[in-house]
C-alpha positions as CSV (number, residue, x, y, z in Angstrom):
1,M,109.9,116.2,93.0
2,K,113.2,115.1,94.5
3,I,113.5,114.0,98.1
4,N,115.1,117.2,99.2
5,E,112.2,119.1,97.9
6,V,109.8,116.9,99.7
7,E,111.8,117.2,102.9
8,R,111.4,121.0,102.8
9,A,107.7,120.9,101.7
10,V,106.6,118.4,104.5
11,G,109.1,119.4,107.2
12,I,110.4,115.9,108.0
13,T,113.8,114.4,107.3
14,K,114.9,112.2,104.4
15,R,115.4,109.5,106.9
16,N,111.7,109.8,108.0
17,I,110.6,109.6,104.4
18,R,112.6,106.5,103.6
19,F,111.5,104.8,106.8
20,Y,107.9,105.4,105.9
21,E,108.6,104.0,102.4
22,K,110.2,100.9,104.0
23,E,107.2,100.4,106.2
24,G,104.9,100.5,103.1
25,L,103.2,103.9,104.0
26,L,104.5,105.5,100.8
27,S,105.3,104.2,97.3
28,P,106.8,106.9,95.1
29,G,107.4,106.4,91.4
30,R,110.8,105.8,89.9
31,N,112.5,107.6,87.1
32,S,112.8,105.2,84.2
33,G,116.1,106.7,83.1
34,N,118.1,106.8,86.4
35,G,115.9,104.8,88.8
36,Y,115.7,107.7,91.2
37,R,112.6,108.2,93.3
38,E,110.2,110.8,92.0
39,Y,107.6,112.3,94.3
40,D,104.4,114.0,93.3
41,A,101.7,116.1,95.0
42,D,99.8,113.1,96.2
43,D,103.0,111.7,97.9
44,V,103.5,115.1,99.6
45,A,99.9,115.2,100.8
46,M,100.1,111.6,102.1
47,L,103.3,112.4,104.0
48,K,101.6,115.4,105.6
49,K,98.8,113.1,106.7
50,I,101.2,110.6,108.0
51,K,103.1,113.4,109.8
52,L,99.9,114.5,111.5
53,L,99.0,111.0,112.6
54,R,102.4,110.2,113.9
55,K,102.5,113.5,115.8
56,L,99.3,112.3,117.4
57,A,101.2,109.1,118.3
58,M,99.0,106.8,116.1
59,P,101.0,103.6,115.5
60,I,102.3,102.8,112.0
61,D,100.3,99.6,111.8
62,E,97.0,101.5,112.4
63,I,97.9,104.0,109.6
64,L,98.6,101.0,107.3
65,K,95.2,99.5,108.1
66,V,93.5,102.8,107.2
67,Q,95.5,103.0,103.9
68,K,94.6,99.5,103.0
69,G,90.9,100.0,103.9
70,V,91.0,97.5,106.8
71,L,89.9,100.4,109.1
72,T,88.1,103.6,108.3
73,A,89.9,106.8,109.5
74,E,87.0,107.3,112.0
75,D,87.5,103.8,113.5
76,A,91.2,104.4,113.7
77,F,90.8,107.6,115.6
78,R,88.2,106.1,118.0
79,R,90.5,103.1,118.7
80,H,93.4,105.5,119.2
81,L,91.4,107.7,121.5
82,I,90.6,104.7,123.7
83,K,94.3,103.8,123.8
84,L,95.2,107.4,124.8
85,E,92.6,107.4,127.5
86,R,94.1,104.2,128.9
87,D,97.6,105.6,128.7
88,S,96.3,108.7,130.5
89,V,94.9,106.6,133.3
90,N,98.2,104.7,133.6
91,L,100.2,107.9,133.6
92,E,98.1,109.2,136.5
93,K,98.7,106.1,138.4
94,T,102.4,106.4,137.6
95,K,102.5,110.0,138.8
96,L,100.7,109.1,142.0
97,L,103.2,106.3,142.8
98,C,106.1,108.6,142.0
99,A,104.7,111.3,144.4
100,Q,104.3,108.7,147.1
101,I,107.9,107.6,146.7
102,A,109.1,111.2,146.6
103,Q,107.3,111.9,149.9
104,Q,109.4,109.2,151.6
105,N,112.5,111.4,151.1
106,A,114.4,108.1,150.5
107,S,117.8,108.1,148.9
108,L,118.8,105.5,146.3
109,E,120.6,103.5,149.1
110,T,117.5,103.4,151.4
111,L,114.8,103.0,148.7
112,D,113.0,99.7,149.1
113,P,112.2,98.5,145.6
114,D,110.5,95.3,146.6
115,E,107.7,97.2,148.3
116,Y,106.9,99.3,145.3
117,L,107.5,96.6,142.7
118,E,104.9,94.4,144.6
119,R,102.5,97.3,144.6
120,M,103.0,97.9,140.9
121,E,102.5,94.2,140.2
122,N,99.2,94.2,142.1
123,M,98.2,97.4,140.2
124,E,99.0,95.7,136.9
125,K,96.8,92.8,137.8
126,E,94.0,95.3,138.2
127,G,94.7,96.7,134.7
128,A,97.4,99.3,135.1
129,R,100.2,99.3,132.7
130,F,103.8,100.5,133.6
131,M,106.9,100.6,131.5
132,N,108.0,97.1,130.8
133,I,110.4,95.5,128.4
134,S,110.8,91.8,127.4
135,I,113.1,90.2,124.9
136,D,111.1,88.8,121.9
137,K,112.9,85.5,121.1
138,K,110.5,84.9,118.2
139,Q,112.6,86.9,115.7
140,Q,115.7,85.1,116.7
141,Y,114.1,81.7,116.4
142,T,112.6,82.6,113.0
143,A,116.0,83.8,111.7
144,V,117.7,80.6,112.9
145,I,115.0,78.3,111.5
146,V,115.1,79.9,108.1
147,A,118.9,79.7,108.0
148,L,118.8,76.0,109.0
149,I,116.3,75.2,106.3
150,V,118.4,76.8,103.7
151,I,121.6,75.2,104.9
152,A,119.9,71.8,105.1
153,F,118.7,72.2,101.5
154,M,122.2,73.2,100.3
155,S,123.7,70.3,102.3
156,A,121.4,67.9,100.5
157,V,122.4,69.4,97.1
158,T,126.1,68.9,98.2
159,G,125.4,65.3,99.2
160,L,123.8,64.6,95.8
161,L,126.7,66.1,93.9
162,L,129.2,64.1,96.0
163,W,127.2,60.9,95.4
164,G,127.2,61.7,91.7
165,F,131.0,62.2,91.7
166,I,131.6,59.0,93.7
167,A,129.3,57.0,91.4
168,G,131.1,58.4,88.4
169,H,128.1,60.3,87.0
170,V,129.6,63.7,87.5
171,P,133.2,64.7,86.4
172,A,135.5,65.8,89.1
173,L,136.0,69.3,87.7
174,A,132.3,69.8,87.1
175,A,131.5,68.6,90.6
176,A,134.1,70.8,92.2
177,L,132.8,73.9,90.3
178,I,129.2,73.1,91.1
179,L,130.0,72.4,94.8
180,L,131.2,76.0,95.0
181,F,127.6,77.3,94.7
182,P,126.0,75.5,97.7
183,A,129.1,76.2,99.7
184,A,128.9,79.9,98.9
185,V,125.2,79.9,99.7
186,I,125.9,78.3,103.1
187,V,128.6,80.8,103.9
188,G,126.3,83.7,102.8
189,V,123.5,82.4,105.0
190,L,125.7,82.2,108.0
191,I,127.0,85.7,107.4
192,A,123.4,86.9,107.0
193,L,122.3,85.1,110.1
194,K,125.1,86.8,112.1
195,Q,124.1,90.2,110.7
196,R,120.4,89.5,111.5
197,M,121.2,88.6,115.1
198,K,123.2,91.8,115.4
199,E,120.2,93.8,114.1
200,I,117.8,92.0,116.5
201,R,120.1,92.7,119.4
202,K,120.4,96.3,118.3
203,G,116.6,96.6,118.2
204,E,116.5,95.2,121.8
205,E,119.2,97.7,122.9
206,N,117.2,100.5,121.3
207,A,114.0,99.3,123.1
208,A,116.0,98.9,126.4
209,A,117.2,102.5,126.1
210,K,113.5,103.6,126.5
211,Y,113.0,101.4,129.6
C-alpha cells in the first residue's frame, strides 16, 4: 500500500504517519526498485493501535516501551491510568483556583498575581501540578559539545597537515587540496550547529505556545 492509501484506511495524515516512523513506532518496507515506502496490513493495524493509544493521550515513549517488550500493554495502561488520575486531581485544583479568581471580579489591571502565584507554589509543594515551562539547556549544550569535538579533531588534522607541509613531507598542492576537507567539515559543522540551535529554539517556541 502507498501512504495515501494508508492515510485513508487509518484516518490520520501523512505527516502523522511519517512522524510515527521517525519516532520508531513504525518501520514500513521499501520497494527495491524505487525505494518508496510500502505499507502492508500489519502496518495499518499497528497505526490503528497507535491512533487509539494517542487519542487516549498515552505518551509515545510508553508506546515504544510496549512495542519493545519493556512494558506489557496492561502495565502501560495501568501506569497511564495513574497519570490520568493525577492529572484529573490537578485539573480540579486548577478549576477551583480559577473559580476563586473569577469570584473576585478583578480586571487584569487589579488582579494581584503575587497572591495566587504564592498559593500555587504552596500547592505545588503539596503535590499539585500546574502548567509550567522551563528551557532545557541540555540539548543546546550537547549540540555545542559535539560540534566542538568535531572542530577540534578537524583542527588537529589541519595542524598535522600544516606541520607536514612545513617539514617538507607533504607537497604544497597536495596539502592545499587535503586541507579543503577539514575546512569544509568545520564549515559544515558550524552551519549544522546553527541550524540545530534554530530547531531547539523552535521547539521551545512551540512548547511556549502551549504555556
